N, C-alpha and C positions, 0 to 999 in steps of 0.2 A: 552660526554658532560654534562656540570653541569652548576648550576646557575651563579657559579664564572667565568665561561668562554662564556657566552652568556649573551647577553643584552635583558632585557624582554620590549617588546613592546606591546601596548593595540593596539585593532582593533574594527572597526565599522561595524556592517552588514549594507550593502548598498542595496542589492537587492536579491530576492528570484525568482526562476523560479519553480514554482510547476508543476509537472506531472502529469500523470494519478494515479501513486502511490509513493510517494518520491518527494523529492526537491532537488534542487541544489543551495546552498547559495554562495554568493560572499560577501567578506569582504576587506575592504581598511584598509591599514598600513600605517602610515606616521612617518619619523623619520629620524636622521642622521645615517650614515655608520658607524658602530662600528669599533674600532680598529682592531679586530681580525676576521671581516666578520661575525660573528655568532650573531644570533639573536634568542628570542623567542617570539612567537606570542601567546598571550592569548585570553581566551574569546570562544573558539570552543565548541561545545557541545558534551557530552558524547557519543552520539548514532551515531557520523559520521563514516564514512567507511574510515578506514586510507587508504586503496589503492586507493581512488578517490582526494586524496589532490594534488591539482595543485597550483603552485605559479610562479608569473612572475613580473618583474618590469616595470612600465608604463612610467616613466619620465626620466629615465637614459639609453639611448642605449650603455652606456660603461660598465653596470653591468647585471649580469645576476644570477639567482637561479641556483647553482650548486647542491644542496641536498636538500631535504625537507622530515622531518620525525614528526611523530605524537608520542608525549610523554604523558603519564598521571601521574599528582602529586595527592598526596591526603594530606591535612593539617587540624588539628584539628580546630573545629570552636571555636571563643571565646565567652566569655559569654554575650556579647551585641548583639549577631547575630539575628535578628528578626526570631522568628518561630513560630507565634501566634496559626496558627492553628493545627500544630501539638502538640503544647501543650495544647491547648483546647480539643483536642480528648483524650490525657492522662489523662488530669484531670476529664473529664466527664467519662471515662472508670474506673477512680478509684471510683468516686462518685456512679457509678451504682453498682460496686463491694460491696461498703459499704452499699447502699440502699438494696441490694439483702441479704447481711449478717442481717440486720436488720429485715426485713421481714422473715427469717428462725428463728431467735431468738423468735420473736414474735409467729409463729407458735409454737415452742416448749413449750412457755410459755401455749399456749391454750391447747396443750395436756396434759400438767401437771395438769392444773386446770380441765380440762375434766375428768380425771382420778380420781377425788376426790370422793369417795364414803364410807358410813359408813361400818367399818368391825367389827362385832361383836366378842367378845372375845372367845378364844380357850374354848370350853366346856370340863370339865373333868368328868371322868366316875364317875356316881351316884351324879352329880350336878343336882338340878332342873332346870326347863326351867326359862331363865330371861326375864324379858319384857323389851323392849326398849321404852324409852318415844317418842311420836310422835313429841313434839316440837324440839327435838335434830335433828330428820329426816327434819324436815320442815327449821329449822334454816339453815341446812348444805346445803340444796337443794337452799334456798334463795342466801346464799353464793356464791355458784357456779353459779348461774344464774346471780347476779350480776358482778360478776368477769368476767364471759365470755362476758357479754355485754360490760363491758370497754375494754376488750382485743381485741373483733372483732371490736369495733369501731377505736381502734388504728392501727389494721390490715388494716383497709380500707385506712387510712391515708398514712400508710406505702407502700400500693399497689400502690395506687396514685401519691406518690411521686416518686416510682421507676417508673412508666410509663412515668412522664413527664421526669425523667432523661434519661432513655431509648429513648425517643423522641428525646431530645437534642441531644443524642451522634449519632444517627442516621443522623441528619441533618449536625451535624459538620463532621463526617465521609464522608457524600456525597460532603460537600464542599470541603474536602480535595482530595478527589478522582478528582472533577472537577479543583482544582486550578491548576495552571500553574507548570510545571515540570521544570522551570527553576531555582527553588529555591533550595539550596543545602539539603544533608540529614541531618538526625537527630543531628549527632556527627562529622562527617568529610566531609569536601568539597572538591571535586574532581575537579581539574583543568586540562582540557585537552588544550595544546599548541601546535604548529608546529615550530619545530626547525629548522631553514633555516640557510643555508651557502651560502655566496654571493661569487661572483667570477668575473674575468674579463670577456670581452666579446671575443667570438672566433675570430673574425675579427682582424687582426693585427693591422690596420689601425684605429680601434675605439680610442676613447680617453680614458686614465685611469681616473678611478672613483676619484674623490676628497673626501676627509674624511667630509668636511664640508658640502656636498652637501644635500639637504632634498629628501629623498627616498619615493616614493609612491609606493606601492607593493599592488598586488592583490592576494587574496587567494580565490579559489574554492573548495568547497568538496560536496560531497552527503550526505543526510540524509534520512533515511527512515521514515513514520509516518506522511506524508502529503498528502492529498487527496481534491479533488474538484469537484463539478458539476454546470454547468451554469444554471440560473435563468434570466427572463426577466421581464422587465416592459413596456407594450406597451399603448402608450396615442394616442388617436385618436378623432378627430371631424367629425361628420356627415358631408357630403358634401366635406370634402377634400381628395383630391387623394394622399396624403403622410401622414406619422406618425412618431412619435418618439419611437424607440426601443432602451430601455435600457438594455444594457447586464450587469448584474451581477453574482457574483459568490459566492457559500456557500463553504468556505473553512475551513478546520479542519485539525489541527497539534498537535503533542505531540512529536516534536523532542527534546525537553528539553532546548530549549531556544526560548525568547519571541521575536517575530518579531515585532519590534517597529519602525515605520517611514520608512519602508523599501519600494522600488518599488518592486510590484508585477508583474509576468506574468506568465500566464497559459498555458501550453501544454498538448496537447492529447496524445504525444508519452510514450512509455513504457520506464522507466528510466533502467530497468534491461535488456533490450534487446540488445544483441550484435551488434554493427555497424563496429566492425574492418574488414577488407578486408581479403577474405582468401588467403593463400600462395598457388601459382599454381607453382607447379614444372613443369621444362622442360622436354620433350621427346625427348631424343637423339637415332638417328639411328647409330648402331655401337657398338664398345666395350663399356661395362658398366664402367662409371666412378665414384668412391667413391665421396659420398658427402663430402664436407669441413667441417671441424670442427668448431663449434661455435666460434666466436670471444671472447676472453678472457678468455678460458679454456686451462688449461695445465695438462698433464699426473701428477700424484702423482711421486714425485722423487723416484728413487732406494735407497733402504736401510732405507725407512722412519722407519720401526720398530726398527732401531738400533740407532736411535735419543735417545730412552726411555730405553737404555739397562742398562746405570749408575743408572739412578732413580729405575728401578726394581731392582737391585743389592743391592740398600742401603736398601732396605726394604719400605713398606708401612708406612705412619705416625699413630703412635698409636692414636687408638681412645679414647679419653677421655671424660667422661658422669658421670652424677649424679649417684654416688654410685658404681663407678667401677674405680678401680686403673688402671694406665696405665701399660700397660706391652708389651712385645714384640709380636709382630704379625709376623708370617711366610711368607716371601716374596711371591708375586703371581709368577707363572710360567713365564718363558721368553716369550714375546711376538713372536707369528709367523707371517707369511705373512696375510696380509689382505684378508678375504676372499671374493669370487666373488660373486657378487650380482645375485640372483636367479630370474629369471623371474617369475612374480606374474600376473595371469589373472586380468583384470580390475574389475571385480564382486567381487573378494577375497578381504577381508580386507588387508590393507597393512601392511607388516611385520615390525618389528623393523629395523632401519636404519642399513645397512651393508656395510656402505662406501659410501653411496649415500643419496642425500638429500631428504627430504619429499616433496610432492607435495604442490603447493601453496595454499592459502586459498580458502575455498568454496563459498565466498560472490562475487557473479558475479558483475564486474563494465565494464559497456560498455564503447566503445572507439568511436570516431568520432569526427565530428566538432561540433560547437557551435549551439544554437539553438533548435529546437522543436525535434530534430532526437536523442537525446542520450548526454552523458556526457563522455568525453574522459578522461581517467585516464593517468596522466603524468608518464612516466617512469623516475625514477631518475637517474641522470648521475653517471655512475660507478666512484667508488672512488678506490685508492689503496687499496688493502686487508691489506698491514702491517699497515696502519693508522687507521684502522676501529676499532670497539670494540673488536675486538680480541686482542689487545695488552694489555688491561687490565686483562684478564683472565689467570689462571694458564696454564702454557705452554705456554706461549706467544711466547717463541721462536722457536715454531715449525714451520714447513713449512707451509706457506699460499696456499693450493691448494685446490680447490673443486674437489670432485670426481664426476663421471658422475652418471647420472640417470639411472634406470633400464631401459633395453631393453623393447619392447613390447612383450606380452607372444606368444610363439610359435602356430603354427595351431594345432588344434587338431588332424590331419591326421600325423604330423610329430611326435607329442607325441605318437601317436599310434605305429608308425612304430620302435620305440626306442626299444633295447633290454631290457628285464627286468632282473633285478639281481637277484641271488638266495633268496629264502625265509628267514626271521629271524627265529631265534629258535620259537618265539612265533606263527609262521605261518603267518604273516605280511609280504607280499613282499617288498623289499628294492628298492626304486626308484633309477634310475641310476644317477652317479654323475652329477652335472649341469654343462652345458658346457658354456664357457663365450660368451657373445653375441658378433655376428661378426657387423663389420663395426666401422664407428667412434662413440665416446659418443654421447649422447643424453640428455644434462643436461636441467632441467625445468627452467622457468624463475626466480622462487626463488633462484635458485643457481648461477645464473648469477646477481642477485641484491647483489653486493660486499658489500655494505654498511651495509646488515642485515645479513651477515654471521658472524659467531661465532667460534672461533678457541677452539676445544675441548682440554682439558689439558691432563695431564698424567694418571689421576685417571679413565678416561673412559675406558669401557671394549670394547673388539672386535678391529674392525678397526677404530673407531672413533677418537682416539686420535692422533693428529698432524693434523686432518683435519679440513676444514671449512665446517660447516653446517648451514642452514637458521634456525636463531632462531625466530620461531613466536608462543609463547606461546598462549594458550587459555586463553582470558579474560572472565570470566563468569560475573561479573558486566556488561562490554559492552555488552555482549549478552542479558542479561537481561533487560538492557536499550532500544535494537533495538526490542525485543520481546514485551516490553510495548508499544514502538511507532508504531509497525505495527498494534497494535491492533484497530486503527482509520480506518482502512479499513473495519471493521464489523460494524460501526456506521449506524444506519438506515436513509436511505435518505428521503428527503422532498418528498412531495407529486409530482407526475407527474416527478420526476427527475431521469435522466437516467445517468449511467456512461459515462465519455468521451470517453473510448475506445469502448464502444458499439454503440455509435453514429456516432463517426468520421469515422468508415469502415476502409478502407486501407490507408488512407489518414492522415496525421498529422498536427494540426493546432497550433498556437500560438497566444495568447491575450496578448497585452500589458497593464497595467492599466493606467490609464490616471495620478492619484495621488497616492501618499505613501499612505501606511494603516498599520493598528496595529492589529495583529493577535497573542493572548497569547497562550502558549502552553499548553492548558487545554484540549484538546480533544473533543471540542465542536463545532458546526456549526457557524461560523460568516460570514457576507455579506460583500462582497467588490464589490464597484463600478469599473467596468473596462471601460465603455465608451459607448457614444451613437452610433448607427447604423442607418443609413436612409434607411428606406425601403419603397416601394410603397404599398398603401393600396387603395382598393375598397370594399364597403360593397354590398354583393350580398345575396339573398334569394333563398334557395332552397328547394324543396319539390318534393318528390316521392308520389304523390295521391293514387297510387295502393297499397302502403304499409301503409300510414297514412296520412290523408288528414290536414297535418299542415305544415306550411312553417318555415323554419328554418333560422335564421340569421347567416351569415358567413362573415368573415374577409378573403379575397385573398391577401396574402402577397408575393411580388415579391421581391427577394434580387439581387438588381443591384451593388453589392459591389464584391470586390475580394477574401472575407472571407467568409466562411463557417458559418452557424448559427447551432448550435449543439441542439439535442433535449432536452427540459427541460420544467418546468412549466413558464408560462406566466401571469401576472397580466393586465387584461384588464380594462382601463379606457376610457370610453367614454363620450365626453363633460364634463369632470371634475369629473365624478361619477364613482366610482370602479362598476364594471359590476361582473366578475367573475374571476377565476383562471383556465386556460384551459392548455391542454399539446401543445406544439410546436414540431412539428417534424423537423427532420434536414432538412436544407433548403440549398442546394448547392447553389454557385455563379451561378447567372441568374436563380435558381430555382423559382417555384411559388408553394405555398401551402395554403390550407384552414384552418382556424380556427374557430370552431365552437362556436357561442355565445350564443345557446339555441334557443327555439321555441318563433316567433314573432306572439304575438296575434292580431297584428294590420293587419294582411293579413289573410283574408278567403279563404279557399279552398274547392271547390265541384267536386267531380267525380262521373259521371255516366257513365254506360256501357250497350251496347245493342249486343246481339247475335242473327243472322238469319240464319238458316240452311236451304239449298236448294241443288238441284242436278242439274247437267248441263252434256252436251254430248249428242250424237245422241240416246243413250240408256240409259242415265241419270245414267252412271256408274262413274261419279266424284262427290264427295260431297264438297258441298262448304260451309264452314263457314265464314259469315261475321260479324267481330267485330267492333264495333263503340264505341268511346271513346269520351266523352264531360266532358272538365274541365272548370270549372268556376273560375275566380279569382278577389277579391276586395280587393282594396288599401285602408284601412281606417287611414293611417298615414299621418302626415303633410307635407311630402315631396315625391317626385317622388322615386321609387324603381324599380330595375331590377330583375326578379323573372326568375330562371331556373327551368323548369318543366322536371322531367325525367319519361319517359315511357319505355316499353321494348317491343320488338317484338319476337315472337317466331325464334329460328333459326334450321334449318334441313340440315341435310347432305344427305338425299335421293334426286337424281335428280328429281324422278317422283311427289315427293310432292312440290308444287310451294306456296309462299307466296309473296303476292300483297299488298303493302302499297299504303294508299291513305290518306295522310296528308301532311302539310308543315314542319314537324319536321324535324330534320338534325341528321345525325349519329356522334358523337365526333371523332375528328382527334385524332390518337394516338400520344402520347408524347405532346399534344399541350396543353392540360388541366392540373390542378394542381393535378388530381387524375386519378386513372387507374379505366376504365369503364369495366362491363361486356359485353360479347356478345350479341349483339341486343338491345343495350341502344340507345334511341331515345331521343333528347332533344330539347325544346323549350324554347328561349329565349324571355321574354316579358318585355319591358318598360313601366310601369304603373305609370301615374301622380297621384298626390293626390288625393283620393277620387274616382278614375276612377274604372271600372270595363270591364272586357275583358272575352271572352269565346273562348276555344280552342276545335277544332273537328279533330278528327283523326280517323285512323282505318285501319284494314288490313283485308286481305282474305286468308283464307288457302283452298288451292284445293288439297285434297287427292282422289287418284283413289281408284276403289273398291277393288282391289287386295291389297291394303296398308291398310285397314282399321281393326279395331279390333271388331270381331264379339261378341255382347253382352256386348260391354265395353263403358265408356264413360269416356274420358279423357279431357273433356272440363271444362273451368271454367265459 
């Protein structure tokens, strides 16, 4: 398919779903149906995964997409193409090299002048000693000193100019590295397009498409190089029982295209996780039945090698090259029967194709339904092999048949039991001749993709000629684009930020942004507003006086929505003033969590303890440790507060040691509070009006029998 046979359509990026790593882009295409039902859709990024391309018609039920292919075209750029950043870097590099050259030349001049010194003439034998005038020595020294002073001053100027140019070069290189990757390369513009073939609906009762109908198509494809982390902004007013939690997201992408005015959705799912259903084979009781051959595959016809007998008898075409005259070339030996594929273990490197297709590409593409659980790759509709790209290659008149893939490797026990052939003259044992695999052929998915098969011509060696093989050449440019795109996964995270896969747990969530956003392809973090989430809020003060006699202010958040709140940084604003940035834990639907706001200086806490030791029992064989705890609270704030005081009672597993509590505190209920409590925790909840003071008294007794005591030890606090 060429530009002459396919009409070119433009496309507009409409929406993007950003996953934990990677994204799925959706483009909209509009236009009239071409006469030949073939069209090209331009504007696709260079880093897209070709196997993830999907296309469907939105507004015409009588038209469907029968084939979708990705093609890459390269064109030289015109003289007026804007490339200011790259040209600036090249110019500054040239200036930096010129400044370095001027500095080196100046250093050379300094070394030459520094080497000037008086050299007396050579004394001949018998000549008397000559006296050198001191004035000449001094004049030369003054000349050298003055010249060196001027040269060193010039050297300082050149070094300063070089330092400034190097600084400008580093700034320009950093700007170029942070610039959007949507711009073309220096001299060649690479265009990635989707080649679509339209056809009628499978339903016989569907209406035929009209040529003048305005079609609306949808293209979806997956791209690497996009990550996101959640962030929040919490607005609260003291005394209110609710607050505004604004969900935002920090998004970074380097996919090769700028996302301008697109609808953003954020998902926690892993885009590369496979979601296709496994194939469960039935178990039959009785005679073994052979598995049916896959649909669309046929055995190569008998006498396929004789198809090229006349070509081989005529001799190969002479090789004409530079500096060599054409000459006769001896004809190759007549082709024999096609060799049988040799089973190869999975861990061994794949051998050269011997009549069967190569394995499909290694880039995994998940399948499944839309949404936050993966991206389904569309399987192109089979096309007749005789009308595929094989028709334009040498030997196009050959038979269009795909050879089966290699069978799985035999078990080690079966290989060990096979008889060994006699040793070769060199001492190495000869392997037994390979046995053909039993059962029906097992072609791979790439061999059943008929539109991607290429017919090998008569110049191919071995059993390849006259057969169809998958044509999937390695594209190093696309691999480099994907490698650079995936580098955004190594970006340092903002403070208190957590990866979505780490905080989502075993569930996947999706968040749709309320408005469209712009995210350039520069590999840096950009903030996107997702929406507002209503949460329940109440302010409580928490203190553990046995550890620290300080009360801490906390916000108790309750999530009453059906969406989870992922862990991330939250900016807390109280009464219109920014307070601090805290770490919000993962809040499931219906969950309750605390967010610490720091110490509260307006609440005074004082704790005093008293220990009294005595004996009890008829013979005084029981030690009684009476602990008394006295806590005083003073509210110096302008409004009433709720203070939660935590104490801890010893816990024993010995039934002979008894602990009796004497206080009005309460044990926390498991699962009812926003956090997990340690064993033996006791809680006082006190409501203090403004300016009020209260005292809390509690205590417990520990009764230890004489046989359970530690002689000579003291474990009491």
